[in-house]
C-alpha positions as CSV (number, residue, x, y, z in Angstrom):
1,M,-40.8,22.7,99.6
2,D,-39.8,19.6,97.6
3,R,-41.5,16.3,98.2
4,I,-40.0,14.3,101.1
5,E,-40.3,10.6,100.8
6,S,-37.1,9.2,102.3
7,I,-34.6,9.9,105.1
8,E,-32.2,11.2,102.4
9,D,-34.9,13.7,101.3
10,L,-35.5,14.8,104.9
11,R,-31.8,15.3,105.5
12,T,-31.6,17.5,102.3
13,C,-34.6,19.5,103.4
14,L,-33.2,20.0,106.9
15,S,-29.9,21.1,105.5
16,N,-31.8,24.2,104.4
17,S,-33.8,24.6,107.6
18,K,-31.9,27.7,108.7
19,A,-33.2,29.5,105.6
20,F,-36.7,28.1,106.4
21,R,-36.5,29.5,110.0
22,A,-35.3,32.9,108.6
23,R,-38.4,33.0,106.4
24,Q,-41.0,31.6,108.8
25,K,-39.5,32.8,112.1
26,R,-39.8,29.3,113.5
27,P,-38.2,25.9,113.1
28,F,-39.1,23.3,110.5
29,I,-41.4,20.8,112.3
30,T,-41.6,17.1,111.7
31,V,-44.1,14.9,113.5
32,S,-43.1,11.3,113.6
33,Y,-44.7,8.4,115.5
34,A,-45.6,4.8,115.3
35,Q,-49.1,3.5,115.5
36,S,-51.0,0.3,115.0
37,V,-53.4,-0.3,112.1
38,D,-56.3,0.9,114.3
39,G,-54.5,4.1,115.2
40,S,-53.2,3.3,118.7
41,I,-49.9,4.6,120.0
42,A,-50.2,3.0,123.5
43,S,-52.2,0.2,125.2
44,K,-55.7,0.7,126.5
45,N,-54.3,1.5,130.0
46,R,-51.8,4.0,128.4
47,L,-48.8,1.8,128.9
48,P,-46.1,2.0,126.2
49,I,-45.9,-0.8,123.7
50,Q,-43.3,-1.6,121.1
51,L,-44.9,-1.0,117.7
52,S,-41.9,-0.3,115.4
53,G,-40.1,-3.2,113.9
54,P,-36.3,-3.2,113.9
55,E,-36.0,-1.6,110.5
56,S,-38.4,1.3,111.2
57,A,-36.8,1.8,114.6
58,V,-33.6,2.6,112.8
59,L,-35.5,5.1,110.7
60,T,-36.8,6.8,113.9
61,H,-33.2,7.2,115.1
62,Q,-32.1,8.5,111.8
63,I,-34.9,11.2,112.0
64,R,-33.7,12.1,115.5
65,A,-30.1,12.5,114.2
66,A,-31.3,14.8,111.4
67,N,-33.0,17.2,113.7
68,D,-31.7,19.9,116.1
69,T,-34.3,19.1,118.8
70,I,-36.7,16.4,119.8
71,L,-40.0,17.3,121.6
72,I,-42.3,15.3,123.8
73,G,-45.0,16.0,126.5
74,V,-44.5,15.4,130.2
75,G,-47.1,12.6,129.9
76,T,-44.8,10.6,127.6
77,L,-41.9,11.4,129.9
78,L,-43.8,10.1,133.0
79,A,-45.1,7.0,131.1
80,D,-42.0,5.9,129.2
81,D,-39.0,7.6,130.9
82,P,-37.3,7.9,127.4
83,R,-33.8,8.8,126.6
84,L,-34.5,10.3,123.2
85,T,-31.0,9.6,122.1
86,V,-29.6,8.3,118.8
87,R,-28.5,4.7,119.3
88,L,-29.5,2.8,116.2
89,A,-28.0,5.2,113.6
90,E,-25.0,7.4,113.2
91,G,-25.3,11.1,114.2
92,R,-25.6,13.3,117.2
93,N,-28.3,13.4,119.8
94,P,-30.9,16.1,119.4
95,Q,-31.6,18.6,122.1
96,P,-34.5,17.2,124.2
97,I,-37.5,19.5,124.9
98,V,-40.3,18.6,127.3
99,L,-43.7,20.4,127.4
100,D,-44.4,20.5,131.1
101,T,-46.8,23.3,132.1
102,H,-46.8,22.5,135.8
103,L,-43.3,21.3,136.1
104,R,-44.0,17.6,136.9
105,T,-40.7,16.3,135.5
106,P,-39.0,14.2,138.2
107,V,-35.3,14.9,138.9
108,S,-34.7,11.2,138.5
109,A,-36.0,11.1,134.9
110,R,-33.4,9.7,132.5
111,L,-33.6,12.8,130.4
112,V,-32.5,14.8,133.4
113,T,-29.8,12.4,134.7
114,Q,-28.1,11.6,131.3
115,S,-24.9,13.4,130.9
116,D,-24.8,14.5,127.3
117,L,-27.7,16.9,126.8
118,S,-29.8,18.4,129.6
119,P,-33.4,18.8,128.6
120,W,-35.2,22.1,128.2
121,I,-38.3,21.9,130.3
122,I,-41.0,24.3,128.9
123,K,-43.1,25.4,131.8
124,S,-45.8,28.1,132.4
125,Q,-44.8,31.5,133.7
126,D,-46.3,30.7,137.1
127,N,-43.8,30.4,139.9
128,H,-42.5,26.9,140.5
129,S,-39.4,28.0,142.4
130,D,-38.7,24.8,144.5
131,Q,-39.1,22.4,141.6
132,M,-37.2,24.8,139.3
133,K,-34.3,24.8,141.6
134,A,-34.3,21.0,142.0
135,L,-34.4,20.5,138.2
136,K,-31.6,23.1,137.6
137,N,-29.5,21.5,140.3
138,A,-30.0,18.1,138.5
139,G,-28.9,19.6,135.2
140,A,-32.2,20.5,133.4
141,T,-33.1,23.9,132.1
142,P,-36.6,25.1,132.9
143,L,-37.8,27.7,130.4
144,P,-40.9,29.8,131.1
145,C,-43.4,30.2,128.3
146,A,-46.8,31.8,127.8
147,T,-49.8,29.6,128.0
148,S,-53.0,29.6,125.8
149,R,-56.5,30.0,127.1
150,D,-56.8,26.2,127.7
151,G,-53.9,26.5,130.1
152,K,-51.4,24.5,127.9
153,I,-48.1,25.8,126.6
154,D,-48.8,28.3,123.7
155,L,-47.0,26.6,120.9
156,H,-46.7,29.8,118.8
157,A,-45.0,31.5,121.8
158,L,-42.7,28.5,122.1
159,M,-41.7,28.7,118.4
160,A,-40.7,32.4,119.0
161,I,-38.5,31.2,121.9
162,L,-36.9,28.5,119.8
163,N,-36.4,30.9,116.9
164,E,-34.4,33.1,119.3
165,K,-32.4,30.1,120.3
166,Q,-31.6,29.5,116.6
167,V,-33.3,26.1,116.6
168,N,-33.8,25.2,113.0
169,S,-35.7,21.9,113.2
170,I,-37.9,20.0,115.6
171,M,-38.9,16.3,115.7
172,V,-42.2,15.9,117.6
173,E,-42.4,12.4,119.0
174,G,-45.5,12.6,121.1
175,G,-47.7,11.8,122.9
176,A,-51.3,12.1,121.7
177,K,-52.1,15.4,123.4
178,V,-48.9,17.0,122.1
179,I,-49.4,15.8,118.5
180,T,-53.1,17.0,118.7
181,S,-51.9,20.4,119.9
182,F,-49.5,20.7,117.0
183,V,-52.3,19.8,114.6
184,N,-54.6,22.4,116.2
185,A,-51.8,25.1,116.0
186,E,-51.2,24.2,112.3
187,L,-47.5,23.8,113.2
188,I,-46.5,20.7,111.2
189,D,-44.5,20.7,108.1
190,Q,-43.9,17.0,107.6
191,F,-45.6,13.8,108.9
192,I,-43.6,10.5,109.0
193,I,-45.9,7.9,110.4
194,T,-45.0,4.2,111.0
195,V,-48.0,1.9,110.7
196,S,-47.4,-1.5,112.4
197,P,-49.5,-4.5,111.3
198,R,-51.2,-4.9,114.7
199,L,-54.6,-4.3,116.2
200,V,-54.3,-2.8,119.7
201,G,-57.5,-1.1,120.7
202,G,-55.6,1.3,122.8
203,L,-54.8,5.1,123.1
204,P,-55.5,6.8,119.8
205,V,-52.9,9.0,118.3
206,I,-55.3,11.9,118.0
207,D,-57.0,13.2,121.1
208,S,-60.5,13.7,119.6
209,N,-61.7,15.6,122.7
210,G,-59.0,18.1,122.2
211,L,-59.1,18.3,118.4
212,D,-60.1,21.7,117.0
213,L,-60.3,21.5,113.2
214,N,-62.9,23.2,111.1
215,S,-62.7,20.3,108.6
216,N,-60.7,17.1,108.1
217,L,-57.0,17.8,107.6
218,K,-55.9,16.5,104.2
219,L,-52.4,15.2,103.7
220,G,-50.6,15.9,100.5
221,H,-47.4,14.8,98.7
222,V,-48.1,11.3,100.0
223,S,-45.6,8.5,99.5
224,Y,-45.2,5.0,101.1
225,Q,-42.2,3.0,102.1
226,R,-42.1,-0.5,103.4
227,L,-39.5,-1.3,106.1
228,G,-39.7,-4.9,107.3
229,N,-43.4,-5.5,108.1
230,D,-44.1,-1.8,108.8
231,L,-45.5,0.8,106.4
232,I,-44.0,4.3,106.5
233,L,-46.3,7.1,105.4
234,W,-44.5,10.3,104.3
235,S,-46.7,13.3,103.8
236,R,-47.2,17.0,104.2
237,P,-50.3,18.6,105.7
238,D,-52.5,20.7,103.4
239,W,-53.4,23.6,105.7
240,N,-55.2,25.3,102.9
């Protein structure tokens, strides 16, 4: 894989993501989020805060447009009620995916009610018939998936499902527990991290209680880009 250090490089890489999926039997996975200098992605009481400046917000939407799908956890959905659409750049909206083991997604969520792309709600294989029916009637698509020993969605099982659906690329946008789970599963091919010049003292991007690494994860092929007052870190994890 060539070095990725700009949105143009990412687009070039993702233009070959079908071949990547054929080799790896899973989509190419980009983790992208904004954090403060002290590593916070939300306030101390877990309320969302605007961290990205206008220039880096455009980059976020460009990354969305470059990917087939965009993935968040149900915690982020409940806290932010996001749309996950492309509004600040040209391109199509990615397919939304929500990790929601216990099917807590409300039928009134904007992801469910927006008319263009109904979300895929990834749930456990337990029966949630009433809520499943309500979400289906509202336009969402619940998809059962195996869970791991900790009761969370098994990300490797999910990758097999997405491979069958011919999903070539995923943008993981958060939140902290989801990003930590992808780190634990070693299912990240590219990091794009926006660092905002602020001190927040809030929710850290890595859930240290849930982190399961034998050693510190080193990031390689590192490059930096300044957009407005924000610093963008482009890097690839060194899983070896």
